[in-house]
C-alpha positions as a Python dict, from the first residue, in 0.01 Angstrom:
ca = {
    (1, 'M'): (0, 0, 0),
    (2, 'F'): (37, 266, -263),
    (3, 'L'): (-267, 399, -452),
    (4, 'I'): (-192, 512, -809),
    (5, 'V'): (-437, 653, -1063),
    (6, 'A'): (-331, 531, -1411),
    (7, 'K'): (-631, 480, -1642),
    (8, 'Y'): (-427, 349, -1926),
    (9, 'L'): (-289, 59, -1730),
    (10, 'I'): (-622, -83, -1644),
    (11, 'P'): (-768, -331, -1900),
    (12, 'K'): (-1105, -221, -2060),
    (13, 'G'): (-1407, -320, -1855),
    (14, 'Y'): (-1211, -308, -1512),
    (15, 'R'): (-1169, -18, -1271),
    (16, 'G'): (-851, -139, -1089),
    (17, 'M'): (-602, -391, -995),
    (18, 'A'): (-352, -489, -732),
    (19, 'V'): (6, -558, -806),
    (20, 'F'): (188, -573, -463),
    (21, 'P'): (250, -324, -320),
    (22, 'F'): (47, -104, -545),
    (23, 'V'): (-337, -62, -613),
    (24, 'I'): (-377, 90, -945),
    (25, 'V'): (-711, 261, -1022),
    (26, 'K'): (-854, 380, -1338),
    (27, 'Y'): (-1048, 683, -1188),
    (28, 'D'): (-951, 929, -913),
    (29, 'F'): (-1277, 880, -727),
    (30, 'D'): (-1214, 517, -669),
    (31, 'K'): (-922, 615, -432),
    (32, 'T'): (-1196, 715, -177),
    (33, 'N'): (-1426, 413, -244),
    (34, 'G'): (-1385, 209, 72),
    (35, 'I'): (-1537, -97, -66),
    (36, 'F'): (-1338, -90, -381),
    (37, 'V'): (-1014, -29, -199),
    (38, 'N'): (-1080, -307, 51),
    (39, 'H'): (-1148, -554, -235),
    (40, 'E'): (-807, -465, -378),
    (41, 'K'): (-636, -489, -35),
    (42, 'I'): (-767, -846, -6),
    (43, 'H'): (-584, -919, -328),
    (44, 'L'): (-272, -767, -179),
    (45, 'R'): (-299, -1009, 115),
    (46, 'Q'): (-349, -1301, -111),
    (47, 'Q'): (-41, -1198, -316),
    (48, 'L'): (168, -1179, -13),
    (49, 'E'): (62, -1525, 101),
    (50, 'L'): (169, -1676, -229),
    (51, 'L'): (481, -1454, -255),
    (52, 'V'): (343, -1258, -552),
    (53, 'I'): (454, -1427, -859),
    (54, 'P'): (294, -1761, -779),
    (55, 'F'): (-36, -1569, -710),
    (56, 'F'): (-36, -1437, -1070),
    (57, 'I'): (52, -1779, -1208),
    (58, 'W'): (-235, -1942, -1007),
    (59, 'Y'): (-472, -1664, -1097),
    (60, 'F'): (-394, -1704, -1473),
    (61, 'L'): (-423, -2087, -1463),
    (62, 'E'): (-744, -2072, -1261),
    (63, 'Y'): (-895, -1816, -1509),
    (64, 'L'): (-805, -2055, -1798),
    (65, 'I'): (-971, -2350, -1616),
    (66, 'R'): (-1285, -2139, -1548),
    (67, 'L'): (-1293, -2020, -1901),
    (68, 'I'): (-1300, -2384, -2030),
    (69, 'Q'): (-1560, -2454, -1754),
    (70, 'Y'): (-1795, -2161, -1809),
    (71, 'K'): (-1703, -2069, -2176),
    (72, 'N'): (-1765, -1711, -2067),
    (73, 'G'): (-1483, -1458, -1974),
    (74, 'A'): (-1673, -1258, -1729),
    (75, 'L'): (-1813, -1566, -1552),
    (76, 'A'): (-1473, -1729, -1548),
    (77, 'Y'): (-1323, -1404, -1387),
    (78, 'R'): (-1589, -1392, -1116),
    (79, 'N'): (-1539, -1756, -1025),
    (80, 'I'): (-1160, -1743, -966),
    (81, 'S'): (-1118, -1828, -601),
    (82, 'F'): (-919, -1504, -528),
    (83, 'E'): (-1208, -1295, -678),
    (84, 'R'): (-1477, -1489, -504),
    (85, 'E'): (-1324, -1431, -170),
    (86, 'A'): (-1256, -1053, -254),
    (87, 'Y'): (-1614, -1005, -361),
    (88, 'A'): (-1766, -1193, -85),
    (89, 'K'): (-1564, -993, 182),
    (90, 'E'): (-1518, -650, 22),
    (91, 'T'): (-1791, -482, 238),
    (92, 'E'): (-1643, -624, 567),
    (93, 'M'): (-1403, -342, 643),
    (94, 'N'): (-1238, -534, 936),
    (95, 'Y'): (-1206, -862, 736),
    (96, 'L'): (-828, -841, 703),
    (97, 'K'): (-771, -783, 1069),
    (98, 'N'): (-920, -1130, 1153),
    (99, 'R'): (-850, -1316, 822),
    (100, 'S'): (-661, -1637, 852),
    (101, 'F'): (-399, -1743, 606),
    (102, 'F'): (-510, -1896, 273),
    (103, 'Q'): (-879, -1816, 316),
    (104, 'F'): (-909, -1803, -71),
    (105, 'L'): (-889, -2186, -62),
    (106, 'N'): (-1233, -2191, 88),
    (107, 'Y'): (-1364, -2029, -227),
    (108, 'I'): (-1229, -2292, -468),
    (109, 'K'): (-1541, -2416, -654),
    (110, 'L'): (-1487, -2757, -812),
    (111, 'K'): (-1809, -2765, -1014),
}
């Protein structure tokens, strides 16, 4: 994992993003924010499981489905299965050591 500070690459309203093998953060202080970095590391693992490009295709398609479902961009984003797993487990610093493959599937919400 490579941590990069590049505030102009991060969309407005967000603090960072993971694009394997990089974690790009908007602010330098987020490089030392353990919870934030753990959240992004969870996304890196998800990307590896789906071989990176399919992760982004799935992410985008699920976002569109959630946007239709919730009619709210922020709510759609928070309910993407990848985000639900990352937010649920971001405070568990040892989560990735014990995480089984494809755990994000447990966070797909059908309603």
